[in-house]
BAKOL-917475 format. One record per atom (N, C-alpha, C, O): x, y negated, z negated; atom name. Coordinates in steps of 0.2 Angstrom, whole numbers, plus 5000, padded with zeros to 4 digits. Layout:
<recs>
<X->X Y->Y Z->Z site->CA>
...
</recs>
This chain:
<recs>
<X->5374 Y->4623 Z->5284 site->N>
<X->5368 Y->4621 Z->5281 site->CA>
<X->5364 Y->4628 Z->5281 site->C>
<X->5365 Y->4632 Z->5286 site->O>
<X->5360 Y->4629 Z->5276 site->N>
<X->5356 Y->4634 Z->5276 site->CA>
<X->5348 Y->4632 Z->5275 site->C>
<X->5347 Y->4626 Z->5273 site->O>
<X->5344 Y->4637 Z->5276 site->N>
<X->5337 Y->4635 Z->5275 site->CA>
<X->5333 Y->4642 Z->5274 site->C>
<X->5334 Y->4646 Z->5278 site->O>
<X->5328 Y->4642 Z->5270 site->N>
<X->5324 Y->4648 Z->5270 site->CA>
<X->5317 Y->4646 Z->5273 site->C>
<X->5315 Y->4640 Z->5272 site->O>
<X->5314 Y->4650 Z->5276 site->N>
<X->5308 Y->4649 Z->5280 site->CA>
<X->5304 Y->4655 Z->5280 site->C>
<X->5307 Y->4661 Z->5281 site->O>
<X->5297 Y->4655 Z->5280 site->N>
<X->5293 Y->4661 Z->5281 site->CA>
<X->5293 Y->4662 Z->5288 site->C>
<X->5293 Y->4658 Z->5293 site->O>
<X->5293 Y->4669 Z->5290 site->N>
<X->5292 Y->4671 Z->5297 site->CA>
<X->5285 Y->4672 Z->5298 site->C>
<X->5281 Y->4672 Z->5294 site->O>
<X->5283 Y->4674 Z->5304 site->N>
<X->5276 Y->4675 Z->5306 site->CA>
<X->5273 Y->4681 Z->5302 site->C>
<X->5267 Y->4680 Z->5301 site->O>
<X->5276 Y->4686 Z->5300 site->N>
<X->5273 Y->4691 Z->5296 site->CA>
<X->5274 Y->4689 Z->5288 site->C>
<X->5273 Y->4694 Z->5284 site->O>
<X->5275 Y->4683 Z->5287 site->N>
<X->5275 Y->4680 Z->5280 site->CA>
<X->5281 Y->4683 Z->5276 site->C>
<X->5281 Y->4682 Z->5270 site->O>
<X->5286 Y->4686 Z->5280 site->N>
<X->5292 Y->4688 Z->5277 site->CA>
<X->5297 Y->4682 Z->5276 site->C>
<X->5295 Y->4677 Z->5280 site->O>
<X->5302 Y->4682 Z->5273 site->N>
<X->5307 Y->4676 Z->5272 site->CA>
<X->5313 Y->4677 Z->5276 site->C>
<X->5315 Y->4683 Z->5278 site->O>
<X->5316 Y->4672 Z->5278 site->N>
<X->5323 Y->4673 Z->5281 site->CA>
<X->5327 Y->4667 Z->5279 site->C>
<X->5325 Y->4662 Z->5277 site->O>
<X->5334 Y->4668 Z->5279 site->N>
<X->5339 Y->4663 Z->5277 site->CA>
<X->5343 Y->4662 Z->5283 site->C>
<X->5346 Y->4667 Z->5286 site->O>
<X->5344 Y->4656 Z->5286 site->N>
<X->5349 Y->4655 Z->5291 site->CA>
<X->5354 Y->4650 Z->5289 site->C>
<X->5353 Y->4645 Z->5286 site->O>
<X->5360 Y->4653 Z->5290 site->N>
<X->5366 Y->4649 Z->5288 site->CA>
<X->5369 Y->4646 Z->5294 site->C>
<X->5372 Y->4650 Z->5299 site->O>
<X->5370 Y->4640 Z->5295 site->N>
<X->5372 Y->4636 Z->5301 site->CA>
<X->5379 Y->4634 Z->5299 site->C>
<X->5380 Y->4630 Z->5294 site->O>
<X->5384 Y->4634 Z->5304 site->N>
<X->5391 Y->4632 Z->5303 site->CA>
<X->5390 Y->4624 Z->5303 site->C>
<X->5387 Y->4621 Z->5308 site->O>
<X->5393 Y->4621 Z->5298 site->N>
<X->5393 Y->4613 Z->5298 site->CA>
<X->5397 Y->4611 Z->5304 site->C>
<X->5396 Y->4605 Z->5307 site->O>
<X->5403 Y->4614 Z->5306 site->N>
<X->5407 Y->4612 Z->5311 site->CA>
<X->5404 Y->4613 Z->5318 site->C>
<X->5406 Y->4609 Z->5323 site->O>
<X->5401 Y->4619 Z->5319 site->N>
<X->5398 Y->4621 Z->5325 site->CA>
<X->5391 Y->4624 Z->5325 site->C>
<X->5390 Y->4630 Z->5323 site->O>
<X->5386 Y->4620 Z->5326 site->N>
<X->5379 Y->4622 Z->5325 site->CA>
<X->5377 Y->4628 Z->5329 site->C>
<X->5372 Y->4631 Z->5327 site->O>
<X->5380 Y->4629 Z->5334 site->N>
<X->5378 Y->4635 Z->5338 site->CA>
<X->5380 Y->4642 Z->5334 site->C>
<X->5379 Y->4647 Z->5337 site->O>
<X->5384 Y->4641 Z->5329 site->N>
<X->5387 Y->4647 Z->5325 site->CA>
<X->5382 Y->4648 Z->5319 site->C>
<X->5381 Y->4643 Z->5315 site->O>
<X->5379 Y->4654 Z->5319 site->N>
<X->5374 Y->4655 Z->5313 site->CA>
<X->5374 Y->4662 Z->5311 site->C>
<X->5375 Y->4667 Z->5315 site->O>
<X->5372 Y->4663 Z->5305 site->N>
<X->5370 Y->4670 Z->5302 site->CA>
<X->5363 Y->4669 Z->5300 site->C>
<X->5361 Y->4665 Z->5296 site->O>
<X->5359 Y->4674 Z->5301 site->N>
<X->5352 Y->4674 Z->5299 site->CA>
<X->5351 Y->4681 Z->5295 site->C>
<X->5352 Y->4686 Z->5298 site->O>
<X->5349 Y->4681 Z->5289 site->N>
<X->5346 Y->4686 Z->5285 site->CA>
<X->5339 Y->4687 Z->5286 site->C>
<X->5336 Y->4682 Z->5284 site->O>
<X->5336 Y->4692 Z->5288 site->N>
<X->5329 Y->4693 Z->5289 site->CA>
<X->5326 Y->4700 Z->5288 site->C>
<X->5330 Y->4704 Z->5286 site->O>
<X->5320 Y->4701 Z->5289 site->N>
<X->5316 Y->4707 Z->5289 site->CA>
<X->5318 Y->4711 Z->5282 site->C>
<X->5320 Y->4717 Z->5282 site->O>
<X->5316 Y->4707 Z->5277 site->N>
<X->5317 Y->4710 Z->5270 site->CA>
<X->5312 Y->4716 Z->5269 site->C>
<X->5307 Y->4715 Z->5271 site->O>
<X->5315 Y->4721 Z->5265 site->N>
<X->5310 Y->4726 Z->5263 site->CA>
<X->5313 Y->4729 Z->5257 site->C>
<X->5318 Y->4727 Z->5254 site->O>
<X->5309 Y->4733 Z->5253 site->N>
<X->5310 Y->4735 Z->5247 site->CA>
<X->5310 Y->4743 Z->5247 site->C>
<X->5304 Y->4746 Z->5247 site->O>
<X->5316 Y->4746 Z->5248 site->N>
<X->5316 Y->4754 Z->5248 site->CA>
<X->5313 Y->4757 Z->5242 site->C>
<X->5310 Y->4762 Z->5243 site->O>
<X->5314 Y->4754 Z->5236 site->N>
<X->5311 Y->4757 Z->5230 site->CA>
<X->5312 Y->4751 Z->5225 site->C>
<X->5314 Y->4746 Z->5227 site->O>
<X->5311 Y->4753 Z->5219 site->N>
<X->5311 Y->4748 Z->5213 site->CA>
<X->5318 Y->4746 Z->5211 site->C>
<X->5319 Y->4741 Z->5207 site->O>
<X->5323 Y->4749 Z->5214 site->N>
<X->5330 Y->4747 Z->5213 site->CA>
<X->5334 Y->4744 Z->5218 site->C>
<X->5339 Y->4742 Z->5217 site->O>
<X->5330 Y->4743 Z->5224 site->N>
<X->5334 Y->4740 Z->5229 site->CA>
<X->5330 Y->4735 Z->5234 site->C>
<X->5324 Y->4734 Z->5234 site->O>
<X->5334 Y->4731 Z->5238 site->N>
<X->5332 Y->4727 Z->5243 site->CA>
<X->5335 Y->4728 Z->5249 site->C>
<X->5342 Y->4728 Z->5249 site->O>
<X->5332 Y->4728 Z->5255 site->N>
<X->5335 Y->4729 Z->5261 site->CA>
<X->5334 Y->4723 Z->5266 site->C>
<X->5329 Y->4720 Z->5265 site->O>
<X->5338 Y->4722 Z->5271 site->N>
<X->5337 Y->4717 Z->5275 site->CA>
<X->5341 Y->4718 Z->5282 site->C>
<X->5345 Y->4723 Z->5282 site->O>
<X->5340 Y->4714 Z->5286 site->N>
<X->5344 Y->4714 Z->5293 site->CA>
<X->5348 Y->4707 Z->5293 site->C>
<X->5346 Y->4702 Z->5290 site->O>
<X->5353 Y->4708 Z->5297 site->N>
<X->5358 Y->4702 Z->5298 site->CA>
<X->5359 Y->4701 Z->5306 site->C>
<X->5360 Y->4706 Z->5309 site->O>
<X->5358 Y->4695 Z->5308 site->N>
<X->5359 Y->4693 Z->5315 site->CA>
<X->5365 Y->4688 Z->5315 site->C>
<X->5364 Y->4682 Z->5311 site->O>
<X->5370 Y->4689 Z->5318 site->N>
<X->5376 Y->4684 Z->5319 site->CA>
<X->5375 Y->4681 Z->5326 site->C>
<X->5375 Y->4685 Z->5331 site->O>
<X->5376 Y->4675 Z->5327 site->N>
<X->5376 Y->4672 Z->5334 site->CA>
<X->5381 Y->4666 Z->5334 site->C>
<X->5383 Y->4662 Z->5330 site->O>
<X->5384 Y->4666 Z->5340 site->N>
<X->5389 Y->4661 Z->5342 site->CA>
<X->5389 Y->4661 Z->5350 site->C>
<X->5386 Y->4666 Z->5353 site->O>
<X->5392 Y->4656 Z->5353 site->N>
<X->5393 Y->4656 Z->5360 site->CA>
<X->5396 Y->4663 Z->5362 site->C>
<X->5402 Y->4664 Z->5360 site->O>
<X->5393 Y->4667 Z->5366 site->N>
<X->5396 Y->4673 Z->5369 site->CA>
<X->5395 Y->4679 Z->5364 site->C>
<X->5398 Y->4685 Z->5365 site->O>
<X->5392 Y->4678 Z->5358 site->N>
<X->5391 Y->4684 Z->5353 site->CA>
<X->5384 Y->4684 Z->5350 site->C>
<X->5381 Y->4679 Z->5348 site->O>
<X->5381 Y->4690 Z->5350 site->N>
<X->5375 Y->4691 Z->5347 site->CA>
<X->5375 Y->4698 Z->5344 site->C>
<X->5376 Y->4703 Z->5348 site->O>
<X->5375 Y->4698 Z->5337 site->N>
<X->5376 Y->4705 Z->5334 site->CA>
<X->5370 Y->4705 Z->5329 site->C>
<X->5369 Y->4701 Z->5325 site->O>
<X->5366 Y->4711 Z->5329 site->N>
<X->5361 Y->4712 Z->5325 site->CA>
<X->5362 Y->4719 Z->5321 site->C>
<X->5364 Y->4724 Z->5324 site->O>
<X->5360 Y->4719 Z->5315 site->N>
<X->5362 Y->4725 Z->5311 site->CA>
<X->5356 Y->4725 Z->5306 site->C>
<X->5355 Y->4721 Z->5302 site->O>
<X->5352 Y->4731 Z->5306 site->N>
<X->5347 Y->4732 Z->5301 site->CA>
<X->5350 Y->4737 Z->5296 site->C>
<X->5355 Y->4740 Z->5297 site->O>
<X->5346 Y->4738 Z->5291 site->N>
<X->5347 Y->4743 Z->5286 site->CA>
<X->5353 Y->4741 Z->5281 site->C>
<X->5356 Y->4746 Z->5278 site->O>
<X->5354 Y->4735 Z->5280 site->N>
<X->5358 Y->4733 Z->5274 site->CA>
<X->5355 Y->4733 Z->5268 site->C>
<X->5349 Y->4730 Z->5267 site->O>
<X->5357 Y->4736 Z->5263 site->N>
<X->5354 Y->4737 Z->5257 site->CA>
<X->5358 Y->4735 Z->5251 site->C>
<X->5364 Y->4737 Z->5251 site->O>
<X->5355 Y->4732 Z->5246 site->N>
<X->5358 Y->4730 Z->5240 site->CA>
<X->5354 Y->4733 Z->5234 site->C>
<X->5348 Y->4734 Z->5234 site->O>
<X->5358 Y->4735 Z->5229 site->N>
<X->5355 Y->4739 Z->5223 site->CA>
<X->5356 Y->4736 Z->5216 site->C>
<X->5361 Y->4732 Z->5216 site->O>
<X->5352 Y->4737 Z->5212 site->N>
<X->5353 Y->4734 Z->5205 site->CA>
<X->5359 Y->4736 Z->5202 site->C>
<X->5362 Y->4732 Z->5198 site->O>
<X->5362 Y->4742 Z->5204 site->N>
<X->5368 Y->4744 Z->5201 site->CA>
<X->5375 Y->4741 Z->5204 site->C>
<X->5380 Y->4743 Z->5202 site->O>
<X->5374 Y->4737 Z->5210 site->N>
<X->5379 Y->4734 Z->5213 site->CA>
<X->5383 Y->4730 Z->5208 site->C>
<X->5380 Y->4727 Z->5204 site->O>
<X->5390 Y->4730 Z->5209 site->N>
<X->5394 Y->4726 Z->5204 site->CA>
<X->5392 Y->4719 Z->5204 site->C>
<X->5391 Y->4716 Z->5199 site->O>
<X->5391 Y->4716 Z->5210 site->N>
<X->5389 Y->4709 Z->5211 site->CA>
<X->5384 Y->4708 Z->5216 site->C>
<X->5384 Y->4711 Z->5221 site->O>
<X->5379 Y->4704 Z->5214 site->N>
<X->5373 Y->4703 Z->5218 site->CA>
<X->5375 Y->4697 Z->5223 site->C>
<X->5378 Y->4692 Z->5221 site->O>
<X->5373 Y->4697 Z->5229 site->N>
<X->5375 Y->4692 Z->5234 site->CA>
<X->5373 Y->4685 Z->5232 site->C>
<X->5378 Y->4681 Z->5233 site->O>
<X->5367 Y->4684 Z->5230 site->N>
<X->5366 Y->4677 Z->5228 site->CA>
<X->5370 Y->4675 Z->5222 site->C>
<X->5372 Y->4669 Z->5222 site->O>
<X->5372 Y->4679 Z->5217 site->N>
<X->5377 Y->4677 Z->5212 site->CA>
<X->5384 Y->4676 Z->5214 site->C>
<X->5387 Y->4671 Z->5212 site->O>
<X->5386 Y->4680 Z->5219 site->N>
<X->5392 Y->4679 Z->5222 site->CA>
<X->5393 Y->4672 Z->5225 site->C>
<X->5397 Y->4668 Z->5224 site->O>
<X->5388 Y->4670 Z->5229 site->N>
<X->5387 Y->4663 Z->5233 site->CA>
<X->5386 Y->4658 Z->5227 site->C>
<X->5389 Y->4652 Z->5228 site->O>
<X->5382 Y->4659 Z->5222 site->N>
<X->5381 Y->4655 Z->5217 site->CA>
<X->5388 Y->4653 Z->5213 site->C>
<X->5389 Y->4647 Z->5211 site->O>
<X->5392 Y->4658 Z->5212 site->N>
<X->5399 Y->4657 Z->5209 site->CA>
<X->5403 Y->4653 Z->5213 site->C>
<X->5407 Y->4648 Z->5211 site->O>
<X->5403 Y->4654 Z->5220 site->N>
<X->5407 Y->4650 Z->5224 site->CA>
<X->5405 Y->4642 Z->5224 site->C>
<X->5409 Y->4638 Z->5224 site->O>
<X->5398 Y->4641 Z->5223 site->N>
<X->5395 Y->4635 Z->5223 site->CA>
<X->5398 Y->4631 Z->5216 site->C>
<X->5399 Y->4626 Z->5216 site->O>
<X->5398 Y->4635 Z->5211 site->N>
<X->5400 Y->4633 Z->5204 site->CA>
<X->5407 Y->4631 Z->5204 site->C>
<X->5409 Y->4626 Z->5201 site->O>
<X->5411 Y->4634 Z->5208 site->N>
<X->5418 Y->4633 Z->5209 site->CA>
<X->5420 Y->4628 Z->5215 site->C>
<X->5424 Y->4628 Z->5218 site->O>
<X->5415 Y->4623 Z->5215 site->N>
<X->5416 Y->4618 Z->5221 site->CA>
<X->5422 Y->4614 Z->5221 site->C>
<X->5424 Y->4611 Z->5226 site->O>
<X->5426 Y->4614 Z->5216 site->N>
<X->5433 Y->4611 Z->5216 site->CA>
<X->5438 Y->4615 Z->5219 site->C>
<X->5443 Y->4612 Z->5221 site->O>
<X->5436 Y->4621 Z->5220 site->N>
<X->5441 Y->4625 Z->5224 site->CA>
<X->5444 Y->4631 Z->5221 site->C>
<X->5443 Y->4632 Z->5214 site->O>
<X->5447 Y->4636 Z->5224 site->N>
<X->5450 Y->4642 Z->5222 site->CA>
<X->5456 Y->4643 Z->5227 site->C>
<X->5456 Y->4641 Z->5232 site->O>
<X->5460 Y->4648 Z->5225 site->N>
<X->5466 Y->4649 Z->5229 site->CA>
<X->5466 Y->4656 Z->5233 site->C>
<X->5468 Y->4656 Z->5239 site->O>
<X->5463 Y->4661 Z->5230 site->N>
<X->5463 Y->4667 Z->5233 site->CA>
<X->5457 Y->4668 Z->5237 site->C>
<X->5451 Y->4665 Z->5235 site->O>
<X->5457 Y->4673 Z->5242 site->N>
<X->5451 Y->4675 Z->5246 site->CA>
<X->5446 Y->4678 Z->5241 site->C>
<X->5449 Y->4683 Z->5237 site->O>
<X->5440 Y->4677 Z->5241 site->N>
<X->5435 Y->4681 Z->5237 site->CA>
<X->5431 Y->4685 Z->5242 site->C>
<X->5429 Y->4683 Z->5247 site->O>
<X->5429 Y->4691 Z->5240 site->N>
<X->5425 Y->4696 Z->5244 site->CA>
<X->5419 Y->4699 Z->5241 site->C>
<X->5420 Y->4701 Z->5235 site->O>
<X->5414 Y->4699 Z->5244 site->N>
<X->5408 Y->4703 Z->5242 site->CA>
<X->5406 Y->4708 Z->5248 site->C>
<X->5407 Y->4706 Z->5254 site->O>
<X->5404 Y->4714 Z->5246 site->N>
<X->5402 Y->4719 Z->5251 site->CA>
<X->5397 Y->4724 Z->5249 site->C>
<X->5397 Y->4725 Z->5243 site->O>
<X->5394 Y->4726 Z->5254 site->N>
<X->5389 Y->4732 Z->5252 site->CA>
<X->5390 Y->4737 Z->5258 site->C>
<X->5395 Y->4736 Z->5262 site->O>
<X->5385 Y->4741 Z->5259 site->N>
<X->5386 Y->4746 Z->5264 site->CA>
<X->5388 Y->4744 Z->5271 site->C>
<X->5393 Y->4747 Z->5274 site->O>
<X->5385 Y->4739 Z->5274 site->N>
<X->5387 Y->4737 Z->5281 site->CA>
<X->5388 Y->4730 Z->5282 site->C>
<X->5389 Y->4728 Z->5288 site->O>
<X->5389 Y->4726 Z->5277 site->N>
<X->5390 Y->4719 Z->5277 site->CA>
<X->5395 Y->4717 Z->5272 site->C>
<X->5395 Y->4719 Z->5266 site->O>
<X->5400 Y->4713 Z->5274 site->N>
<X->5405 Y->4710 Z->5269 site->CA>
<X->5405 Y->4702 Z->5270 site->C>
<X->5404 Y->4700 Z->5276 site->O>
<X->5406 Y->4699 Z->5265 site->N>
<X->5407 Y->4691 Z->5266 site->CA>
<X->5414 Y->4690 Z->5262 site->C>
<X->5415 Y->4691 Z->5256 site->O>
<X->5418 Y->4687 Z->5266 site->N>
<X->5424 Y->4684 Z->5264 site->CA>
<X->5424 Y->4677 Z->5263 site->C>
<X->5422 Y->4673 Z->5268 site->O>
<X->5426 Y->4674 Z->5257 site->N>
<X->5426 Y->4667 Z->5256 site->CA>
<X->5432 Y->4664 Z->5255 site->C>
<X->5436 Y->4667 Z->5251 site->O>
<X->5434 Y->4659 Z->5258 site->N>
<X->5440 Y->4655 Z->5257 site->CA>
<X->5439 Y->4648 Z->5256 site->C>
<X->5434 Y->4645 Z->5260 site->O>
<X->5442 Y->4644 Z->5252 site->N>
<X->5441 Y->4637 Z->5251 site->CA>
<X->5447 Y->4633 Z->5255 site->C>
<X->5453 Y->4635 Z->5255 site->O>
<X->5445 Y->4628 Z->5258 site->N>
<X->5449 Y->4624 Z->5262 site->CA>
<X->5449 Y->4617 Z->5260 site->C>
<X->5445 Y->4615 Z->5256 site->O>
<X->5454 Y->4614 Z->5262 site->N>
<X->5455 Y->4607 Z->5260 site->CA>
<X->5448 Y->4603 Z->5262 site->C>
<X->5444 Y->4605 Z->5266 site->O>
<X->5448 Y->4597 Z->5259 site->N>
<X->5442 Y->4592 Z->5260 site->CA>
<X->5436 Y->4595 Z->5258 site->C>
<X->5430 Y->4593 Z->5260 site->O>
<X->5436 Y->4600 Z->5253 site->N>
<X->5430 Y->4603 Z->5250 site->CA>
<X->5425 Y->4607 Z->5255 site->C>
<X->5419 Y->4607 Z->5254 site->O>
<X->5428 Y->4611 Z->5259 site->N>
<X->5424 Y->4616 Z->5264 site->CA>
<X->5426 Y->4623 Z->5262 site->C>
<X->5431 Y->4625 Z->5260 site->O>
<X->5421 Y->4627 Z->5263 site->N>
<X->5421 Y->4634 Z->5261 site->CA>
<X->5420 Y->4638 Z->5268 site->C>
<X->5415 Y->4636 Z->5272 site->O>
<X->5424 Y->4642 Z->5270 site->N>
<X->5423 Y->4646 Z->5276 site->CA>
<X->5421 Y->4653 Z->5273 site->C>
<X->5424 Y->4657 Z->5269 site->O>
<X->5415 Y->4655 Z->5276 site->N>
<X->5412 Y->4661 Z->5274 site->CA>
<X->5412 Y->4665 Z->5280 site->C>
<X->5409 Y->4664 Z->5286 site->O>
<X->5416 Y->4671 Z->5280 site->N>
<X->5416 Y->4675 Z->5286 site->CA>
<X->5412 Y->4681 Z->5285 site->C>
<X->5413 Y->4685 Z->5280 site->O>
<X->5407 Y->4682 Z->5289 site->N>
<X->5402 Y->4688 Z->5288 site->CA>
<X->5404 Y->4693 Z->5293 site->C>
<X->5405 Y->4692 Z->5299 site->O>
<X->5405 Y->4699 Z->5290 site->N>
<X->5408 Y->4705 Z->5294 site->CA>
<X->5402 Y->4710 Z->5294 site->C>
<X->5400 Y->4713 Z->5289 site->O>
<X->5400 Y->4712 Z->5300 site->N>
<X->5394 Y->4717 Z->5301 site->CA>
<X->5398 Y->4723 Z->5304 site->C>
<X->5402 Y->4723 Z->5309 site->O>
<X->5396 Y->4729 Z->5301 site->N>
<X->5399 Y->4735 Z->5303 site->CA>
<X->5393 Y->4741 Z->5302 site->C>
<X->5392 Y->4743 Z->5297 site->O>
<X->5391 Y->4743 Z->5308 site->N>
<X->5385 Y->4748 Z->5307 site->CA>
<X->5387 Y->4755 Z->5304 site->C>
<X->5383 Y->4758 Z->5301 site->O>
<X->5393 Y->4757 Z->5305 site->N>
<X->5396 Y->4764 Z->5303 site->CA>
<X->5402 Y->4763 Z->5299 site->C>
<X->5407 Y->4760 Z->5302 site->O>
<X->5402 Y->4765 Z->5293 site->N>
<X->5408 Y->4764 Z->5289 site->CA>
<X->5413 Y->4770 Z->5289 site->C>
<X->5419 Y->4770 Z->5287 site->O>
<X->5410 Y->4776 Z->5292 site->N>
<X->5414 Y->4782 Z->5291 site->CA>
<X->5416 Y->4784 Z->5298 site->C>
<X->5419 Y->4790 Z->5299 site->O>
<X->5414 Y->4781 Z->5304 site->N>
<X->5416 Y->4783 Z->5310 site->CA>
<X->5421 Y->4779 Z->5313 site->C>
<X->5422 Y->4773 Z->5312 site->O>
<X->5426 Y->4782 Z->5317 site->N>
<X->5431 Y->4779 Z->5320 site->CA>
<X->5430 Y->4775 Z->5326 site->C>
<X->5433 Y->4770 Z->5328 site->O>
<X->5424 Y->4777 Z->5329 site->N>
<X->5422 Y->4773 Z->5336 site->CA>
<X->5417 Y->4768 Z->5335 site->C>
<X->5413 Y->4767 Z->5339 site->O>
<X->5416 Y->4765 Z->5329 site->N>
<X->5411 Y->4760 Z->5327 site->CA>
<X->5413 Y->4753 Z->5330 site->C>
<X->5419 Y->4752 Z->5331 site->O>
<X->5408 Y->4749 Z->5331 site->N>
<X->5410 Y->4742 Z->5332 site->CA>
<X->5410 Y->4738 Z->5326 site->C>
<X->5407 Y->4740 Z->5321 site->O>
<X->5412 Y->4732 Z->5326 site->N>
<X->5412 Y->4727 Z->5320 site->CA>
<X->5412 Y->4720 Z->5323 site->C>
<X->5415 Y->4719 Z->5328 site->O>
<X->5408 Y->4716 Z->5320 site->N>
<X->5408 Y->4709 Z->5322 site->CA>
<X->5409 Y->4705 Z->5316 site->C>
<X->5406 Y->4706 Z->5311 site->O>
<X->5412 Y->4699 Z->5317 site->N>
<X->5413 Y->4694 Z->5312 site->CA>
<X->5412 Y->4687 Z->5315 site->C>
<X->5413 Y->4686 Z->5320 site->O>
<X->5409 Y->4683 Z->5310 site->N>
<X->5408 Y->4676 Z->5312 site->CA>
<X->5409 Y->4672 Z->5306 site->C>
<X->5408 Y->4674 Z->5300 site->O>
<X->5412 Y->4666 Z->5307 site->N>
<X->5413 Y->4662 Z->5301 site->CA>
<X->5409 Y->4656 Z->5301 site->C>
<X->5409 Y->4652 Z->5306 site->O>
<X->5406 Y->4654 Z->5296 site->N>
<X->5402 Y->4648 Z->5295 site->CA>
<X->5406 Y->4644 Z->5290 site->C>
<X->5408 Y->4646 Z->5285 site->O>
<X->5406 Y->4637 Z->5291 site->N>
<X->5409 Y->4632 Z->5287 site->CA>
<X->5404 Y->4628 Z->5284 site->C>
<X->5399 Y->4626 Z->5287 site->O>
<X->5404 Y->4628 Z->5277 site->N>
<X->5399 Y->4624 Z->5273 site->CA>
<X->5403 Y->4619 Z->5268 site->C>
<X->5409 Y->4621 Z->5267 site->O>
<X->5399 Y->4614 Z->5266 site->N>
<X->5402 Y->4610 Z->5261 site->CA>
<X->5402 Y->4613 Z->5255 site->C>
<X->5397 Y->4616 Z->5253 site->O>
<X->5407 Y->4613 Z->5251 site->N>
<X->5408 Y->4617 Z->5245 site->CA>
<X->5403 Y->4615 Z->5239 site->C>
<X->5401 Y->4619 Z->5235 site->O>
<X->5400 Y->4609 Z->5239 site->N>
<X->5395 Y->4607 Z->5234 site->CA>
<X->5388 Y->4608 Z->5236 site->C>
<X->5386 Y->4614 Z->5235 site->O>
<X->5384 Y->4604 Z->5238 site->N>
<X->5377 Y->4604 Z->5239 site->CA>
<X->5375 Y->4610 Z->5244 site->C>
<X->5370 Y->4613 Z->5243 site->O>
<X->5379 Y->4610 Z->5250 site->N>
<X->5377 Y->4616 Z->5255 site->CA>
<X->5377 Y->4623 Z->5252 site->C>
<X->5373 Y->4627 Z->5253 site->O>
<X->5383 Y->4624 Z->5248 site->N>
<X->5384 Y->4630 Z->5245 site->CA>
<X->5378 Y->4631 Z->5239 site->C>
<X->5376 Y->4637 Z->5239 site->O>
<X->5377 Y->4626 Z->5235 site->N>
<X->5371 Y->4627 Z->5230 site->CA>
<X->5365 Y->4628 Z->5233 site->C>
<X->5361 Y->4633 Z->5231 site->O>
<X->5363 Y->4625 Z->5239 site->N>
<X->5357 Y->4626 Z->5242 site->CA>
<X->5357 Y->4633 Z->5245 site->C>
<X->5351 Y->4637 Z->5245 site->O>
<X->5362 Y->4636 Z->5248 site->N>
<X->5362 Y->4643 Z->5250 site->CA>
<X->5361 Y->4648 Z->5245 site->C>
<X->5358 Y->4653 Z->5245 site->O>
<X->5364 Y->4646 Z->5239 site->N>
<X->5363 Y->4651 Z->5233 site->CA>
<X->5356 Y->4651 Z->5231 site->C>
<X->5353 Y->4656 Z->5230 site->O>
<X->5353 Y->4645 Z->5231 site->N>
<X->5346 Y->4645 Z->5229 site->CA>
<X->5341 Y->4649 Z->5234 site->C>
<X->5337 Y->4653 Z->5232 site->O>
<X->5343 Y->4648 Z->5241 site->N>
<X->5339 Y->4651 Z->5246 site->CA>
<X->5340 Y->4659 Z->5245 site->C>
<X->5335 Y->4663 Z->5246 site->O>
<X->5346 Y->4661 Z->5244 site->N>
<X->5348 Y->4668 Z->5243 site->CA>
<X->5344 Y->4671 Z->5237 site->C>
<X->5342 Y->4677 Z->5238 site->O>
<X->5344 Y->4668 Z->5232 site->N>
<X->5340 Y->4670 Z->5226 site->CA>
<X->5333 Y->4671 Z->5227 site->C>
<X->5330 Y->4676 Z->5225 site->O>
<X->5330 Y->4667 Z->5232 site->N>
<X->5323 Y->4668 Z->5234 site->CA>
<X->5322 Y->4674 Z->5238 site->C>
<X->5318 Y->4678 Z->5238 site->O>
<X->5327 Y->4675 Z->5243 site->N>
<X->5327 Y->4680 Z->5248 site->CA>
<X->5328 Y->4687 Z->5245 site->C>
<X->5325 Y->4692 Z->5247 site->O>
<X->5333 Y->4687 Z->5241 site->N>
<X->5335 Y->4693 Z->5238 site->CA>
<X->5334 Y->4693 Z->5230 site->C>
<X->5339 Y->4693 Z->5227 site->O>
<X->5328 Y->4694 Z->5228 site->N>
<X->5327 Y->4694 Z->5221 site->CA>
<X->5330 Y->4701 Z->5218 site->C>
<X->5329 Y->4706 Z->5221 site->O>
<X->5333 Y->4700 Z->5212 site->N>
<X->5335 Y->4706 Z->5209 site->CA>
<X->5330 Y->4710 Z->5207 site->C>
<X->5326 Y->4708 Z->5202 site->O>
<X->5329 Y->4717 Z->5209 site->N>
<X->5324 Y->4721 Z->5207 site->CA>
<X->5325 Y->4723 Z->5199 site->C>
<X->5330 Y->4722 Z->5197 site->O>
<X->5319 Y->4724 Z->5196 site->N>
<X->5320 Y->4726 Z->5189 site->CA>
<X->5323 Y->4733 Z->5188 site->C>
<X->5326 Y->4734 Z->5183 site->O>
<X->5322 Y->4737 Z->5193 site->N>
<X->5325 Y->4744 Z->5192 site->CA>
<X->5320 Y->4748 Z->5188 site->C>
<X->5322 Y->4754 Z->5186 site->O>
<X->5314 Y->4746 Z->5186 site->N>
<X->5309 Y->4750 Z->5182 site->CA>
<X->5304 Y->4752 Z->5187 site->C>
<X->5302 Y->4749 Z->5192 site->O>
<X->5302 Y->4758 Z->5186 site->N>
<X->5297 Y->4762 Z->5190 site->CA>
<X->5291 Y->4758 Z->5189 site->C>
<X->5289 Y->4757 Z->5183 site->O>
<X->5287 Y->4757 Z->5195 site->N>
<X->5281 Y->4754 Z->5194 site->CA>
<X->5275 Y->4759 Z->5192 site->C>
<X->5276 Y->4765 Z->5193 site->O>
<X->5271 Y->4757 Z->5188 site->N>
<X->5265 Y->4761 Z->5185 site->CA>
<X->5259 Y->4759 Z->5190 site->C>
<X->5257 Y->4754 Z->5190 site->O>
<X->5257 Y->4764 Z->5193 site->N>
<X->5251 Y->4764 Z->5198 site->CA>
<X->5245 Y->4765 Z->5194 site->C>
<X->5239 Y->4764 Z->5197 site->O>
</recs>
């Protein structure tokens, strides 16, 4: 299950809770706009015995696939697919697999340094219903991560 909610500073966040294990969650929060071409945010992954927080994740208009569009396509393919699908940006990757009985496993992989050998990596998997839960997540992500126009603002 996912849900979008305003936080105290009127910023938005999206929380994805595992359908099978409600104590497992991923939260996208602390959205910011580095310039007219990008959106930045932080990710928090939680499960029993795990808490990982990572800030500075950024997506850009020139990225091949926008995260909300990736999730939206998974939702549109609610009848299933065979191969693992992957979306990634600088410090976050999402691996999606379709499982029997109409469930999607989304594995969220956080990695603060992509070029260092001594970095940590955390992953957490949330299970969602392929139909309505995935569609709701796509809608929430479209609101949380609006695609910037890429045009310079005129002051």
